[in-house]
C-alpha positions as CSV (number, residue, x, y, z in Angstrom):
1,X,-12.7,-15.7,-17.0
2,X,-13.3,-13.5,-19.5
3,X,-14.1,-10.0,-18.6
4,X,-16.1,-9.2,-21.6
5,X,-13.5,-6.3,-22.3
6,X,-12.5,-7.4,-25.8
7,X,-12.8,-4.1,-28.7
8,X,-13.9,-1.8,-25.5
9,X,-12.2,1.8,-25.5
10,X,-10.5,2.6,-22.7
11,X,-8.6,6.2,-21.6
12,X,-5.9,5.3,-18.9
13,X,-4.6,8.6,-17.2
14,X,-1.3,8.7,-15.7
15,X,-0.1,5.6,-17.4
16,X,3.3,5.7,-18.2
17,X,4.3,4.2,-15.2
18,X,3.0,2.8,-11.3
19,X,-0.2,1.9,-11.1
20,X,-1.9,3.7,-14.1
21,X,0.6,1.3,-15.7
22,X,-0.5,-1.8,-14.1
23,X,-4.3,-0.8,-14.9
24,X,-3.5,0.0,-18.8
25,X,-1.3,-3.4,-19.2
26,X,-4.7,-5.4,-17.2
27,X,-6.7,-3.8,-19.5
28,X,-4.5,-4.5,-22.8
29,X,-4.6,-7.9,-21.6
30,X,-8.3,-8.3,-21.5
31,X,-8.3,-7.0,-25.2
32,X,-9.0,-3.9,-24.1
33,X,-7.5,-0.9,-26.6
34,X,-5.9,1.8,-24.6
35,X,-5.6,5.3,-24.8
36,X,-2.4,6.2,-22.5
37,X,-1.6,9.6,-21.3
38,X,0.7,11.2,-19.1
39,X,3.5,14.3,-19.2
40,X,6.6,12.6,-19.2
41,X,7.0,11.3,-23.0
42,X,9.9,9.2,-23.3
43,X,8.3,6.9,-20.4
44,X,4.5,7.3,-21.8
45,X,6.1,6.1,-25.5
46,X,8.5,3.4,-23.2
47,X,5.0,1.9,-21.5
48,X,3.4,2.3,-25.1
49,X,5.9,-0.5,-27.0
50,X,5.9,-2.6,-24.0
51,X,1.9,-3.2,-24.0
52,X,1.8,-3.1,-27.9
53,X,4.3,-6.3,-27.6
54,X,1.4,-7.8,-26.2
55,X,-0.7,-8.0,-29.4
56,X,-3.9,-7.3,-28.1
57,X,-5.4,-4.3,-27.9
58,X,-4.7,-1.2,-30.0
59,X,-2.7,1.3,-27.7
60,X,-2.6,5.4,-28.3
61,X,-0.5,7.8,-26.5
62,X,-0.9,11.4,-25.9
63,X,1.1,13.1,-23.9
64,X,0.0,16.2,-21.7
65,X,-1.0,17.3,-18.7
66,X,-4.0,15.9,-18.0
67,X,-5.0,18.7,-15.4
68,X,-5.1,21.1,-18.2
69,X,-8.5,21.8,-20.9
70,X,-5.8,21.6,-23.5
71,X,-4.5,18.0,-22.1
72,X,-7.8,16.7,-21.5
73,X,-9.3,17.7,-24.7
74,X,-5.9,16.2,-26.7
75,X,-7.1,12.6,-24.6
76,X,-10.6,12.3,-25.3
77,X,-9.7,13.1,-29.5
78,X,-7.8,10.2,-29.2
79,X,-10.0,8.0,-27.8
80,X,-13.0,7.0,-30.7
81,X,-15.2,6.5,-27.8
82,X,-14.4,6.3,-23.6
83,X,-16.0,3.0,-22.8
84,X,-14.0,2.9,-19.8
85,X,-12.4,5.9,-17.7
86,X,-9.6,5.2,-15.2
87,X,-8.7,8.8,-13.4
88,X,-5.2,8.8,-12.0
89,X,-3.2,12.1,-11.1
90,X,0.1,12.3,-8.7
91,X,-0.8,13.1,-5.3
92,X,0.3,16.6,-3.8
93,X,3.1,17.0,-1.5
94,X,3.3,16.5,2.0
95,X,3.2,19.2,4.4
96,X,1.9,21.2,7.2
97,X,-1.6,22.7,6.1
98,X,-0.3,26.4,7.7
99,X,2.0,26.4,5.1
100,X,-0.1,25.8,2.1
101,X,-1.8,29.1,0.2
102,X,-4.7,29.4,-2.1
103,X,-2.7,28.2,-4.7
104,X,-1.6,24.9,-3.3
105,X,-5.2,24.5,-2.7
106,X,-6.2,24.9,-5.8
107,X,-3.0,23.0,-7.6
108,X,-4.3,19.8,-5.8
109,X,-8.1,20.1,-6.6
110,X,-7.5,20.1,-10.2
111,X,-5.4,18.0,-10.3
112,X,-7.1,15.3,-7.9
113,X,-10.9,16.3,-8.2
114,X,-12.0,19.0,-10.8
115,X,-10.0,17.0,-13.7
116,X,-11.4,13.4,-12.8
117,X,-15.1,15.3,-12.6
118,X,-14.6,17.0,-15.8
119,X,-13.5,13.6,-17.9
120,X,-16.5,12.4,-16.2
121,X,-18.4,14.7,-17.7
122,X,-17.4,14.6,-20.7
123,X,-17.8,10.8,-21.0
124,X,-20.5,9.3,-19.0
125,X,-23.5,10.5,-20.9
126,X,-21.9,8.6,-23.7
127,X,-21.3,5.8,-21.7
128,X,-25.1,5.6,-20.6
129,X,-26.0,6.1,-23.8
130,X,-24.7,2.9,-25.2
131,X,-25.6,1.2,-22.2
132,X,-22.5,0.1,-20.9
133,X,-19.6,2.5,-18.9
134,X,-17.3,1.7,-16.1
135,X,-15.3,5.1,-14.5
136,X,-12.4,3.9,-12.1
137,X,-11.0,6.3,-9.9
138,X,-7.4,5.9,-8.5
139,X,-7.5,7.4,-5.2
140,X,-5.7,6.4,-2.0
141,X,-5.8,4.5,1.4
142,X,-5.8,8.0,3.2
143,X,-9.8,8.4,1.6
144,X,-9.9,5.6,4.3
145,X,-7.9,6.4,6.9
146,X,-6.5,10.2,6.6
147,X,-2.6,10.6,7.4
148,X,-2.1,14.6,8.9
149,X,1.2,15.0,6.6
150,X,-1.2,14.1,3.6
151,X,-3.5,17.1,4.1
152,X,-4.2,18.2,0.6
153,X,-4.3,14.8,-0.3
154,X,-7.1,14.2,2.5
155,X,-9.3,17.0,1.2
156,X,-9.3,16.5,-2.6
157,X,-9.5,13.3,-2.7
158,X,-12.1,13.1,0.1
159,X,-13.8,15.7,-2.4
160,X,-14.1,13.6,-5.7
161,X,-15.1,10.5,-3.3
162,X,-18.0,11.9,-1.8
163,X,-19.1,13.9,-5.4
164,X,-18.7,10.3,-6.8
165,X,-21.0,9.1,-4.3
166,X,-24.0,10.9,-5.6
167,X,-23.3,10.9,-9.1
168,X,-22.7,6.8,-9.1
169,X,-26.0,7.0,-7.8
170,X,-27.9,8.6,-10.1
171,X,-29.7,7.9,-13.4
172,X,-26.5,6.8,-15.1
173,X,-26.6,3.7,-12.7
174,X,-29.8,2.2,-14.4
175,X,-28.1,2.6,-17.8
176,X,-24.9,0.1,-17.7
177,X,-22.5,2.9,-16.1
178,X,-20.5,2.1,-12.8
179,X,-18.2,4.3,-10.9
180,X,-16.0,3.2,-8.0
181,X,-12.7,3.5,-6.2
182,X,-9.7,2.2,-6.3
183,X,-8.0,3.2,-2.8
184,X,-3.8,2.2,-3.0
185,X,-2.3,1.3,0.5
186,X,1.3,1.4,-0.1
187,X,2.6,-0.2,-3.4
188,X,6.2,-0.8,-5.0
189,X,6.3,2.2,-7.0
190,X,8.6,5.3,-7.7
191,X,6.2,7.4,-5.4
192,X,6.2,5.2,-2.9
193,X,10.7,4.9,-3.1
194,X,10.8,8.8,-3.4
195,X,8.8,9.4,-0.4
196,X,10.6,6.7,1.7
197,X,14.0,8.4,1.2
198,X,12.8,11.9,1.4
199,X,11.4,10.5,4.9
200,X,14.8,8.7,5.6
201,X,16.5,11.9,4.5
202,X,14.6,14.3,7.5
203,X,14.8,11.6,10.1
204,X,18.5,10.8,9.4
205,X,17.7,7.1,9.0
206,X,18.6,5.0,6.3
207,X,16.1,4.2,3.6
208,X,15.9,0.9,3.3
209,X,15.5,0.5,6.8
210,X,12.6,3.0,7.1
211,X,11.2,1.1,3.9
212,X,11.8,-2.6,6.5
213,X,9.9,-0.9,8.6
214,X,7.0,0.1,6.7
215,X,6.3,-2.9,5.0
216,X,6.3,-5.1,8.8
217,X,4.0,-3.1,9.5
218,X,1.5,-4.2,6.8
219,X,0.1,-7.4,7.9
220,X,0.8,-9.0,4.4
221,X,4.5,-8.1,5.1
222,X,4.8,-6.4,1.5
223,X,3.8,-3.9,-0.5
224,X,1.6,-4.2,-3.6
225,X,2.4,-4.4,-7.4
226,X,1.5,-2.3,-9.7
227,X,0.2,-6.1,-11.6
228,X,-2.3,-6.8,-9.0
229,X,-3.7,-3.6,-8.6
230,X,-4.0,-3.6,-12.6
231,X,-5.9,-7.0,-12.1
232,X,-8.5,-5.6,-9.7
233,X,-9.3,-2.5,-12.2
234,X,-9.6,-5.0,-14.7
235,X,-12.3,-6.9,-12.8
236,X,-14.2,-3.3,-11.5
237,X,-13.9,-2.6,-15.3
238,X,-15.8,-5.8,-16.5
239,X,-19.4,-7.1,-17.7
240,X,-18.9,-9.2,-14.6
241,X,-18.7,-6.0,-11.9
242,X,-21.9,-4.2,-13.8
243,X,-24.0,-4.4,-10.0
244,X,-20.9,-3.2,-8.5
245,X,-21.0,0.7,-7.8
246,X,-20.6,3.6,-5.6
247,X,-17.8,1.6,-3.7
248,X,-14.4,2.1,-2.4
249,X,-12.1,-0.7,-2.7
250,X,-9.3,-0.6,-0.6
251,X,-6.0,-2.5,-1.4
252,X,-3.4,-2.3,1.4
253,X,-2.7,-5.7,2.3
254,X,-4.7,-5.4,5.4
255,X,-3.2,-2.3,7.3
256,X,-6.4,-0.3,7.8
257,X,-7.3,-1.5,11.0
258,X,-11.5,-1.0,10.9
259,X,-13.8,-3.0,10.5
260,X,-15.7,-0.8,7.9
């Protein structure tokens, strides 16, 4: 299937590794040009080299912190036009809400709610004027089924989800712009490995044994891959997905037990 992405420009945040990288790769393979941004310059350039080796779309890099006004300005300036926006930022740390002060909450909101909103504000009107635009917000399966120790993430990402539910159904919907959430469950990424190691250390367990327990609790009996996550992102950005907006797509191998 031709997704109709050849020549489109995509801004992909947090794209040096993990799920953001998977999304950038899928878009490039479909012929899109990408601006990838992340804080770590070395990892970002290594990813860019891999993407350029595909010899598909153009790849530009912007090393910086997308949660700052300067980082957003630099990323947007590198993108001739934002046809596709993939919002992505690492989640805040776990913990007990009794230990979080105002600064912890503001940091979480800046990264996982206010930054995506700022990038949408900078791009969706121009998308609408051109008659095509795709926004994919990478959030978390915790939006669907909150996790007690991830209160900062639950709050910030749910706030973004609620905001986008309204924006997706505003006047931009009739002008070819879609906004959807992509909610990952357990994916085989550095973040998952770090989280499992930390949990194992706290519980005095072997990290691989704990990973096996987590894996076996998923109906699919495995962790997801960044490549398959990216493929779903690319479809959400496709011309075929123009009637799909305001939705939250959960990719978790069947872990969420609810009907709705």
